[in-house]
LOVOPA-335941 format. One record per residue (C-alpha): residue number from 0; x, z, y. Coordinates in steps of 0.02 Angstrom, whole numbers, plus 50000, padded with zeros to 5 digits. Layout:
LOVOPA-335941
<node n="NUM" u="X" w="Z" v="Y"/>
...
//
This chain:
LOVOPA-335941
<node n="0" u="39721" w="49872" v="42999"/>
<node n="1" u="39738" w="50024" v="42889"/>
<node n="2" u="39708" w="50192" v="42973"/>
<node n="3" u="39854" w="50257" v="42872"/>
<node n="4" u="39974" w="50152" v="42975"/>
<node n="5" u="39957" w="50282" v="43113"/>
<node n="6" u="39996" w="50433" v="43004"/>
<node n="7" u="40171" w="50463" v="42935"/>
<node n="8" u="40189" w="50528" v="42759"/>
<node n="9" u="40325" w="50657" v="42723"/>
<node n="10" u="40491" w="50564" v="42707"/>
<node n="11" u="40520" w="50514" v="42526"/>
<node n="12" u="40689" w="50536" v="42444"/>
<node n="13" u="40806" w="50395" v="42490"/>
<node n="14" u="40952" w="50346" v="42599"/>
<node n="15" u="40979" w="50473" v="42737"/>
<node n="16" u="40965" w="50351" v="42882"/>
<node n="17" u="40795" w="50289" v="42822"/>
<node n="18" u="40729" w="50467" v="42827"/>
<node n="19" u="40805" w="50494" v="42998"/>
<node n="20" u="40726" w="50334" v="43065"/>
<node n="21" u="40556" w="50382" v="42998"/>
<node n="22" u="40564" w="50558" v="43068"/>
<node n="23" u="40623" w="50489" v="43235"/>
<node n="24" u="40479" w="50366" v="43237"/>
<node n="25" u="40362" w="50514" v="43214"/>
<node n="26" u="40441" w="50601" v="43363"/>
<node n="27" u="40428" w="50445" v="43471"/>
<node n="28" u="40246" w="50428" v="43425"/>
<node n="29" u="40216" w="50610" v="43471"/>
<node n="30" u="40288" w="50576" v="43645"/>
<node n="31" u="40173" w="50426" v="43660"/>
<node n="32" u="40030" w="50545" v="43622"/>
<node n="33" u="40083" w="50660" v="43763"/>
<node n="34" u="40184" w="50792" v="43668"/>
<node n="35" u="40357" w="50843" v="43724"/>
<node n="36" u="40504" w="50787" v="43619"/>
<node n="37" u="40556" w="50969" v="43603"/>
<node n="38" u="40392" w="51012" v="43518"/>
<node n="39" u="40400" w="50858" v="43408"/>
<node n="40" u="40576" w="50897" v="43349"/>
<node n="41" u="40526" w="51075" v="43303"/>
<node n="42" u="40425" w="51002" v="43159"/>
<node n="43" u="40570" w="50900" v="43087"/>
<node n="44" u="40649" w="50972" v="42928"/>
<node n="45" u="40806" w="51071" v="42973"/>
<node n="46" u="40919" w="50960" v="42866"/>
<node n="47" u="40868" w="50807" v="42968"/>
<node n="48" u="40848" w="50886" v="43139"/>
<node n="49" u="41024" w="50860" v="43212"/>
<node n="50" u="41026" w="50675" v="43168"/>
<node n="51" u="40845" w="50650" v="43220"/>
<node n="52" u="40878" w="50733" v="43387"/>
<node n="53" u="41027" w="50620" v="43422"/>
<node n="54" u="40933" w="50461" v="43376"/>
<node n="55" u="40772" w="50514" v="43464"/>
<node n="56" u="40864" w="50554" v="43626"/>
<node n="57" u="40944" w="50383" v="43617"/>
<node n="58" u="40776" w="50301" v="43582"/>
<node n="59" u="40697" w="50390" v="43731"/>
<node n="60" u="40836" w="50328" v="43845"/>
<node n="61" u="40804" w="50147" v="43796"/>
<node n="62" u="40617" w="50153" v="43762"/>
<node n="63" u="40571" w="50043" v="43910"/>
<node n="64" u="40692" w="49909" v="43853"/>
<node n="65" u="40631" w="49923" v="43673"/>
<node n="66" u="40449" w="49909" v="43731"/>
<node n="67" u="40487" w="49747" v="43823"/>
<node n="68" u="40582" w="49672" v="43676"/>
<node n="69" u="40453" w="49727" v="43548"/>
<node n="70" u="40313" w="49645" v="43649"/>
<node n="71" u="40407" w="49480" v="43632"/>
<node n="72" u="40430" w="49502" v="43444"/>
<node n="73" u="40258" w="49562" v="43388"/>
<node n="74" u="40098" w="49494" v="43465"/>
<node n="75" u="39974" w="49604" v="43370"/>
<node n="76" u="40027" w="49780" v="43328"/>
<node n="77" u="39987" w="49846" v="43154"/>
<node n="78" u="39984" w="50026" v="43215"/>
<node n="79" u="40069" w="50164" v="43314"/>
<node n="80" u="40194" w="50214" v="43179"/>
<node n="81" u="40249" w="50033" v="43156"/>
<node n="82" u="40272" w="50018" v="43344"/>
<node n="83" u="40375" w="50177" v="43349"/>
<node n="84" u="40485" w="50129" v="43202"/>
<node n="85" u="40517" w="49957" v="43276"/>
<node n="86" u="40568" w="50033" v="43442"/>
<node n="87" u="40684" w="50160" v="43362"/>
<node n="88" u="40770" w="50023" v="43263"/>
<node n="89" u="40784" w="49912" v="43417"/>
<node n="90" u="40862" w="50053" v="43518"/>
<node n="91" u="40996" w="50073" v="43385"/>
<node n="92" u="41028" w="49886" v="43384"/>
<node n="93" u="41059" w="49898" v="43571"/>
<node n="94" u="41206" w="50013" v="43533"/>
<node n="95" u="41373" w="49929" v="43493"/>
<node n="96" u="41398" w="49891" v="43310"/>
<node n="97" u="41508" w="50009" v="43210"/>
<node n="98" u="41631" w="49869" v="43170"/>
<node n="99" u="41631" w="49796" v="43346"/>
<node n="100" u="41774" w="49822" v="43470"/>
<node n="101" u="41756" w="49980" v="43573"/>
<node n="102" u="41658" w="49942" v="43733"/>
<node n="103" u="41747" w="49961" v="43899"/>
<node n="104" u="41622" w="50096" v="43953"/>
<node n="105" u="41559" w="50181" v="43794"/>
<node n="106" u="41408" w="50294" v="43814"/>
<node n="107" u="41443" w="50472" v="43753"/>
<node n="108" u="41329" w="50526" v="43612"/>
<node n="109" u="41263" w="50352" v="43575"/>
<node n="110" u="41227" w="50334" v="43388"/>
<node n="111" u="41323" w="50185" v="43316"/>
<node n="112" u="41271" w="50095" v="43156"/>
<node n="113" u="41308" w="49920" v="43092"/>
<node n="114" u="41161" w="49804" v="43131"/>
<node n="115" u="41129" w="49759" v="42949"/>
<node n="116" u="41122" w="49945" v="42907"/>
<node n="117" u="40992" w="49978" v="43041"/>
<node n="118" u="40883" w="49833" v="42982"/>
<node n="119" u="40896" w="49877" v="42798"/>
<node n="120" u="40863" w="50061" v="42825"/>
<node n="121" u="40716" w="50030" v="42941"/>
<node n="122" u="40638" w="49917" v="42810"/>
<node n="123" u="40673" w="50049" v="42677"/>
<node n="124" u="40587" w="50179" v="42786"/>
<node n="125" u="40434" w="50068" v="42803"/>
<node n="126" u="40431" w="50025" v="42618"/>
<node n="127" u="40420" w="50208" v="42570"/>
<node n="128" u="40263" w="50240" v="42674"/>
<node n="129" u="40091" w="50191" v="42614"/>
<node n="130" u="40032" w="50149" v="42789"/>
<node n="131" u="40187" w="50048" v="42831"/>
<node n="132" u="40240" w="49963" v="42670"/>
<node n="133" u="40122" w="49816" v="42698"/>
<node n="134" u="40214" w="49778" v="42860"/>
<node n="135" u="40393" w="49791" v="42800"/>
<node n="136" u="40408" w="49601" v="42803"/>
<node n="137" u="40351" w="49594" v="42983"/>
<node n="138" u="40475" w="49731" v="43029"/>
<node n="139" u="40617" w="49643" v="42940"/>
<node n="140" u="40576" w="49475" v="43020"/>
<node n="141" u="40560" w="49552" v="43193"/>
<node n="142" u="40727" w="49643" v="43186"/>
<node n="143" u="40819" w="49493" v="43115"/>
<node n="144" u="40744" w="49380" v="43247"/>
<node n="145" u="40808" w="49500" v="43380"/>
<node n="146" u="40983" w="49488" v="43308"/>
<node n="147" u="40975" w="49298" v="43305"/>
<node n="148" u="40897" w="49276" v="43478"/>
<node n="149" u="40960" w="49431" v="43566"/>
<node n="150" u="41031" w="49346" v="43720"/>
<node n="151" u="40873" w="49246" v="43756"/>
<node n="152" u="40757" w="49392" v="43722"/>
<node n="153" u="40855" w="49510" v="43834"/>
<node n="154" u="40865" w="49380" v="43972"/>
<node n="155" u="40677" w="49359" v="43968"/>
<node n="156" u="40646" w="49543" v="44007"/>
<node n="157" u="40795" w="49575" v="44121"/>
<node n="158" u="40690" w="49583" v="44280"/>
<node n="159" u="40566" w="49712" v="44215"/>
<node n="160" u="40606" w="49884" v="44290"/>
<node n="161" u="40571" w="49974" v="44126"/>
<node n="162" u="40692" w="49862" v="44032"/>
<node n="163" u="40827" w="49852" v="44164"/>
<node n="164" u="40827" w="50031" v="44227"/>
<node n="165" u="40755" w="50121" v="44075"/>
<node n="166" u="40625" w="50213" v="44179"/>
<node n="167" u="40442" w="50178" v="44218"/>
<node n="168" u="40418" w="50057" v="44361"/>
<node n="169" u="40330" w="50185" v="44472"/>
<node n="170" u="40476" w="50306" v="44448"/>
<node n="171" u="40603" w="50175" v="44501"/>
<node n="172" u="40499" w="50131" v="44655"/>
<node n="173" u="40490" w="50314" v="44707"/>
<node n="174" u="40679" w="50331" v="44697"/>
<node n="175" u="40711" w="50165" v="44784"/>
<node n="176" u="40604" w="50219" v="44931"/>
<node n="177" u="40678" w="50395" v="44940"/>
<node n="178" u="40862" w="50350" v="44911"/>
<node n="179" u="40889" w="50167" v="44957"/>
<node n="180" u="41079" w="50182" v="44947"/>
<node n="181" u="41090" w="50289" v="44790"/>
<node n="182" u="40942" w="50255" v="44677"/>
<node n="183" u="41040" w="50143" v="44558"/>
<node n="184" u="41168" w="50279" v="44527"/>
<node n="185" u="41029" w="50406" v="44500"/>
<node n="186" u="40942" w="50306" v="44364"/>
<node n="187" u="41107" w="50259" v="44283"/>
<node n="188" u="41165" w="50440" v="44277"/>
<node n="189" u="40997" w="50492" v="44206"/>
<node n="190" u="41029" w="50385" v="44053"/>
<node n="191" u="41188" w="50476" v="44004"/>
<node n="192" u="41191" w="50635" v="43899"/>
<node n="193" u="41219" w="50791" v="44002"/>
<node n="194" u="41367" w="50905" v="43965"/>
<node n="195" u="41342" w="51077" v="43888"/>
<node n="196" u="41372" w="51204" v="44026"/>
<node n="197" u="41384" w="51393" v="44006"/>
<node n="198" u="41365" w="51533" v="44132"/>
<node n="199" u="41473" w="51683" v="44090"/>
<node n="200" u="41383" w="51852" v="44091"/>
<node n="201" u="41495" w="51955" v="44204"/>
<node n="202" u="41426" w="52117" v="44130"/>
<node n="203" u="41489" w="52071" v="43957"/>
<node n="204" u="41641" w="51959" v="43978"/>
<node n="205" u="41760" w="51873" v="44099"/>
<node n="206" u="41770" w="51684" v="44115"/>
<node n="207" u="41951" w="51679" v="44058"/>
<node n="208" u="41904" w="51783" v="43906"/>
<node n="209" u="41767" w="51662" v="43857"/>
<node n="210" u="41875" w="51510" v="43891"/>
<node n="211" u="42014" w="51581" v="43782"/>
<node n="212" u="41891" w="51614" v="43640"/>
<node n="213" u="41827" w="51436" v="43653"/>
<node n="214" u="42003" w="51367" v="43648"/>
<node n="215" u="42041" w="51470" v="43494"/>
<node n="216" u="41891" w="51386" v="43413"/>
<node n="217" u="41958" w="51213" v="43462"/>
<node n="218" u="41838" w="51188" v="43608"/>
<node n="219" u="41903" w="51136" v="43779"/>
<node n="220" u="41807" w="51199" v="43932"/>
<node n="221" u="41825" w="51166" v="44118"/>
<node n="222" u="41776" w="51296" v="44250"/>
<node n="223" u="41637" w="51253" v="44370"/>
<node n="224" u="41570" w="51362" v="44509"/>
<node n="225" u="41598" w="51551" v="44510"/>
<node n="226" u="41546" w="51583" v="44329"/>
<node n="227" u="41522" w="51416" v="44240"/>
<node n="228" u="41613" w="51326" v="44099"/>
<node n="229" u="41582" w="51143" v="44055"/>
<node n="230" u="41619" w="51107" v="43872"/>
<node n="231" u="41711" w="50947" v="43830"/>
<node n="232" u="41598" w="50923" v="43680"/>
<node n="233" u="41426" w="50995" v="43644"/>
<node n="234" u="41411" w="51111" v="43495"/>
<node n="235" u="41264" w="51208" v="43422"/>
<node n="236" u="41257" w="51359" v="43537"/>
<node n="237" u="41239" w="51487" v="43398"/>
<node n="238" u="41407" w="51427" v="43329"/>
<node n="239" u="41501" w="51456" v="43492"/>
<node n="240" u="41608" w="51613" v="43514"/>
<node n="241" u="41517" w="51751" v="43607"/>
<node n="242" u="41338" w="51696" v="43575"/>
<node n="243" u="41287" w="51851" v="43477"/>
<node n="244" u="41387" w="51963" v="43593"/>
<node n="245" u="41293" w="51900" v="43746"/>
<node n="246" u="41447" w="51837" v="43836"/>
<node n="247" u="41360" w="51687" v="43911"/>
<node n="248" u="41201" w="51587" v="43936"/>
<node n="249" u="41174" w="51400" v="43931"/>
<node n="250" u="41134" w="51345" v="44109"/>
<node n="251" u="41167" w="51186" v="44208"/>
<node n="252" u="41289" w="51204" v="44352"/>
<node n="253" u="41153" w="51157" v="44477"/>
<node n="254" u="41038" w="51293" v="44412"/>
<node n="255" u="41179" w="51420" v="44426"/>
<node n="256" u="41163" w="51410" v="44616"/>
<node n="257" u="40993" w="51494" v="44621"/>
<node n="258" u="41032" w="51678" v="44596"/>
<node n="259" u="41182" w="51683" v="44715"/>
<node n="260" u="41080" w="51593" v="44849"/>
<node n="261" u="40945" w="51726" v="44843"/>
<node n="262" u="41083" w="51854" v="44881"/>
<node n="263" u="41011" w="52003" v="44788"/>
<node n="264" u="41089" w="52172" v="44824"/>
<node n="265" u="41092" w="52338" v="44729"/>
<node n="266" u="40930" w="52434" v="44744"/>
<node n="267" u="40821" w="52288" v="44799"/>
<node n="268" u="40648" w="52253" v="44729"/>
<node n="269" u="40650" w="52073" v="44665"/>
<node n="270" u="40519" w="51954" v="44594"/>
<node n="271" u="40560" w="51807" v="44480"/>
<node n="272" u="40393" w="51720" v="44495"/>
<node n="273" u="40405" w="51581" v="44364"/>
<node n="274" u="40535" w="51658" v="44250"/>
<node n="275" u="40536" w="51568" v="44082"/>
<node n="276" u="40649" w="51530" v="43993"/>
<node n="277" u="40746" w="51666" v="44085"/>
<node n="278" u="40913" w="51591" v="44137"/>
<node n="279" u="40889" w="51632" v="44321"/>
<node n="280" u="40811" w="51801" v="44278"/>
<node n="281" u="40967" w="51850" v="44182"/>
<node n="282" u="41081" w="51787" v="44319"/>
<node n="283" u="40994" w="51897" v="44448"/>
<node n="284" u="41020" w="52049" v="44337"/>
<node n="285" u="41202" w="52003" v="44309"/>
<node n="286" u="41235" w="51999" v="44497"/>
<node n="287" u="41159" w="52165" v="44555"/>
<node n="288" u="41072" w="52325" v="44499"/>
<node n="289" u="40894" w="52282" v="44551"/>
<node n="290" u="40714" w="52324" v="44508"/>
<node n="291" u="40650" w="52159" v="44438"/>
<node n="292" u="40478" w="52094" v="44395"/>
<node n="293" u="40482" w="51932" v="44294"/>
<node n="294" u="40320" w="51834" v="44288"/>
<node n="295" u="40268" w="51684" v="44188"/>
<node n="296" u="40096" w="51610" v="44158"/>
<node n="297" u="40139" w="51573" v="43976"/>
<node n="298" u="40148" w="51731" v="43871"/>
<node n="299" u="40236" w="51638" v="43730"/>
<node n="300" u="40374" w="51577" v="43845"/>
<node n="301" u="40391" w="51751" v="43918"/>
<node n="302" u="40443" w="51811" v="43745"/>
<node n="303" u="40592" w="51696" v="43759"/>
<node n="304" u="40640" w="51781" v="43922"/>
<node n="305" u="40635" w="51948" v="43833"/>
<node n="306" u="40741" w="51883" v="43690"/>
<node n="307" u="40872" w="51813" v="43809"/>
<node n="308" u="40882" w="51976" v="43906"/>
<node n="309" u="40902" w="52074" v="43745"/>
<node n="310" u="41044" w="51962" v="43685"/>
<node n="311" u="41132" w="51978" v="43852"/>
<node n="312" u="41111" w="52167" v="43859"/>
<node n="313" u="41009" w="52160" v="44020"/>
<node n="314" u="40847" w="52248" v="43971"/>
<node n="315" u="40816" w="52417" v="44052"/>
<node n="316" u="40675" w="52521" v="44124"/>
<node n="317" u="40707" w="52435" v="44290"/>
<node n="318" u="40653" w="52266" v="44217"/>
<node n="319" u="40468" w="52226" v="44194"/>
<node n="320" u="40394" w="52069" v="44117"/>
<node n="321" u="40215" w="52012" v="44146"/>
<node n="322" u="40113" w="51862" v="44090"/>
<node n="323" u="40022" w="51814" v="44249"/>
<node n="324" u="39984" w="51672" v="44367"/>
<node n="325" u="40104" w="51677" v="44514"/>
<node n="326" u="39973" w="51592" v="44623"/>
<node n="327" u="39853" w="51741" v="44601"/>
<node n="328" u="39944" w="51897" v="44663"/>
<node n="329" u="39782" w="51998" v="44664"/>
<node n="330" u="39790" w="51995" v="44474"/>
<node n="331" u="39965" w="52069" v="44457"/>
<node n="332" u="40037" w="52130" v="44624"/>
<node n="333" u="40032" w="52317" v="44661"/>
<node n="334" u="40046" w="52289" v="44848"/>
<node n="335" u="40227" w="52345" v="44863"/>
<node n="336" u="40325" w="52206" v="44948"/>
<node n="337" u="40478" w="52124" v="44872"/>
<node n="338" u="40645" w="52111" v="44959"/>
<node n="339" u="40680" w="51945" v="44873"/>
<node n="340" u="40571" w="51819" v="44781"/>
<node n="341" u="40633" w="51677" v="44672"/>
<node n="342" u="40502" w="51539" v="44663"/>
<node n="343" u="40566" w="51417" v="44532"/>
<node n="344" u="40399" w="51327" v="44532"/>
<node n="345" u="40326" w="51202" v="44407"/>
<node n="346" u="40372" w="51022" v="44445"/>
<node n="347" u="40388" w="50849" v="44368"/>
<node n="348" u="40563" w="50898" v="44304"/>
<node n="349" u="40624" w="50729" v="44366"/>
<node n="350" u="40797" w="50802" v="44397"/>
<node n="351" u="40832" w="50850" v="44216"/>
<node n="352" u="40797" w="50689" v="44122"/>
<node n="353" u="40977" w="50686" v="44060"/>
<node n="354" u="40933" w="50837" v="43954"/>
<node n="355" u="40752" w="50790" v="43921"/>
<node n="356" u="40745" w="50600" v="43914"/>
<node n="357" u="40562" w="50602" v="43861"/>
<node n="358" u="40506" w="50669" v="44031"/>
<node n="359" u="40511" w="50498" v="44113"/>
<node n="360" u="40385" w="50433" v="43985"/>
<node n="361" u="40274" w="50587" v="43988"/>
<node n="362" u="40248" w="50587" v="44176"/>
<node n="363" u="40127" w="50477" v="44273"/>
<node n="364" u="40132" w="50429" v="44457"/>
<node n="365" u="39987" w="50545" v="44506"/>
<node n="366" u="40082" w="50694" v="44432"/>
<node n="367" u="40196" w="50702" v="44585"/>
<node n="368" u="40054" w="50739" v="44706"/>
<node n="369" u="39970" w="50855" v="44580"/>
<node n="370" u="40124" w="50963" v="44555"/>
<node n="371" u="40160" w="50964" v="44742"/>
<node n="372" u="39988" w="51036" v="44775"/>
<node n="373" u="40016" w="51169" v="44642"/>
<node n="374" u="40186" w="51213" v="44717"/>
<node n="375" u="40111" w="51237" v="44890"/>
<node n="376" u="39977" w="51350" v="44820"/>
<node n="377" u="40105" w="51457" v="44728"/>
<node n="378" u="40228" w="51479" v="44873"/>
<node n="379" u="40089" w="51516" v="44997"/>
<node n="380" u="40025" w="51653" v="44881"/>
<node n="381" u="40199" w="51723" v="44850"/>
<node n="382" u="40239" w="51730" v="45036"/>
<node n="383" u="40111" w="51873" v="45049"/>
<node n="384" u="40220" w="51978" v="44933"/>
<node n="385" u="40382" w="51959" v="45033"/>
<node n="386" u="40434" w="52109" v="45139"/>
<node n="387" u="40470" w="52084" v="45324"/>
<node n="388" u="40653" w="52035" v="45331"/>
<node n="389" u="40645" w="51981" v="45148"/>
<node n="390" u="40689" w="51812" v="45072"/>
<node n="391" u="40601" w="51681" v="44967"/>
<node n="392" u="40701" w="51547" v="44877"/>
<node n="393" u="40602" w="51390" v="44835"/>
<node n="394" u="40674" w="51295" v="44687"/>
<node n="395" u="40624" w="51140" v="44590"/>
<node n="396" u="40716" w="51036" v="44461"/>
<node n="397" u="40646" w="50879" v="44542"/>
<node n="398" u="40721" w="50736" v="44640"/>
<node n="399" u="40556" w="50675" v="44717"/>
<node n="400" u="40544" w="50721" v="44903"/>
<node n="401" u="40362" w="50772" v="44885"/>
<node n="402" u="40423" w="50917" v="44779"/>
<node n="403" u="40574" w="50954" v="44887"/>
<node n="404" u="40606" w="50914" v="45070"/>
<node n="405" u="40424" w="50873" v="45107"/>
<node n="406" u="40370" w="51036" v="45025"/>
<node n="407" u="40493" w="51140" v="45127"/>
<node n="408" u="40439" w="51059" v="45290"/>
<node n="409" u="40256" w="51090" v="45249"/>
<node n="410" u="40290" w="51272" v="45209"/>
<node n="411" u="40370" w="51298" v="45381"/>
<node n="412" u="40219" w="51218" v="45465"/>
<node n="413" u="40099" w="51332" v="45373"/>
<node n="414" u="40199" w="51493" v="45401"/>
<node n="415" u="40261" w="51521" v="45579"/>
<node n="416" u="40337" w="51688" v="45524"/>
<node n="417" u="40459" w="51595" v="45408"/>
<node n="418" u="40636" w="51552" v="45461"/>
<node n="419" u="40738" w="51431" v="45358"/>
<node n="420" u="40911" w="51489" v="45304"/>
<node n="421" u="41060" w="51390" v="45239"/>
<node n="422" u="41035" w="51314" v="45067"/>
<node n="423" u="41092" w="51152" v="44983"/>
<node n="424" u="40926" w="51061" v="44998"/>
<node n="425" u="40919" w="50912" v="44880"/>
<node n="426" u="41049" w="50902" v="44742"/>
<node n="427" u="41048" w="50734" v="44656"/>
<node n="428" u="41114" w="50706" v="44480"/>
<node n="429" u="41296" w="50663" v="44499"/>
<node n="430" u="41370" w="50489" v="44482"/>
<node n="431" u="41423" w="50427" v="44313"/>
<node n="432" u="41610" w="50447" v="44348"/>
<node n="433" u="41600" w="50627" v="44410"/>
<node n="434" u="41727" w="50751" v="44343"/>
<node n="435" u="41661" w="50883" v="44222"/>
<node n="436" u="41666" w="51021" v="44352"/>
<node n="437" u="41556" w="50916" v="44467"/>
<node n="438" u="41422" w="50881" v="44336"/>
<node n="439" u="41248" w="50947" v="44376"/>
<node n="440" u="41065" w="50901" v="44362"/>
<node n="441" u="40945" w="50867" v="44505"/>
<node n="442" u="40877" w="51018" v="44601"/>
<node n="443" u="40802" w="51061" v="44769"/>
<node n="444" u="40838" w="51226" v="44857"/>
<node n="445" u="40759" w="51296" v="45016"/>
<node n="446" u="40784" w="51477" v="45071"/>
<node n="447" u="40664" w="51563" v="45192"/>
<node n="448" u="40670" w="51732" v="45280"/>
<node n="449" u="40513" w="51823" v="45336"/>
<node n="450" u="40531" w="51876" v="45515"/>
<node n="451" u="40501" w="52060" v="45548"/>
//
């Protein structure tokens, strides 16, 4: 086996789809190596990035199925890049053919190419790479065998959780145990692209104003919640009306609940303890005139918070940003208590796989307990900073009970001075047939008051 088979060369000139397939295979391999798809896509040439993102998202959604099929087609792998390219091509062959009748339940955003085009372009992609060209015959034979024997090959893997539900087996088992009546809907919804949802910045624009501007640009939008708009079709955000003017932020409808739940009022001292990328930080500042400290352990991500606040016109001398560990208040807290604390703590992000389909393949079963322990450490530390009579809102974008209901119950046991207030608790990703205004990701919310 040549070592070069694991290292992609820069895409050579050729048919566009071949270049897209090769770049997508590089992104899939990066995820296999533990990198996020977002980071991997950042290195794709700008001219290819939109197409590579669409194909890579699709490949991530069907990676478990493609793994199972590929294992039946190739007994000895010639290398990681070959494996990735084969899986990308197989995922596209799972989509309906371009010349086939429209399916009864088409999947929004699914890339559609004729099967012979996928096979030919995948082989072309392999042929143009020194480390892959020796295996173009194997790739061609494998893909053509799949097309000939598709029914039998799919039937043989139908009972494997990864192939049937498009999630790791441990993930499916967690959901089956936690939500015995709903887990099938949850995994099915997770495999659909999420809508693009905006939150209107009330300090810069009204929702009707933004909706009218979108309509003038040929974009339909449906109101959701007090300040949200769900777009009928996703567009690059910088091309939407009002981006430069700071009229809105991109934020899922479920995430838009956080700032109103905390109930900030003018003049309060507020802490956003895990602030990046800044959506909830901005929302807090849009709702009231407060003194806000925004923390994040990652200084680089904190720069994004600053950029978002600048675009939205929300920076002032009353807003402070600090790169610090929320679990170590002694390193950053001046001893003055906060009236309200938003603890949007790190988690497995199992509730946002519609938007980040690579997450399911990056996580491992032990990660759930590890992140739960980190969450407990953070909220226990932050509770010290809450003023008597103040509030702490615990938030995760997870659907695993260990990071939600179990965490809230444990917090109450550890802190007898905490009283639980009304909050939604666990929000599960909505069913496939939900109306646009009901679309949201998975979140958990628990609100606590410190007794005086």
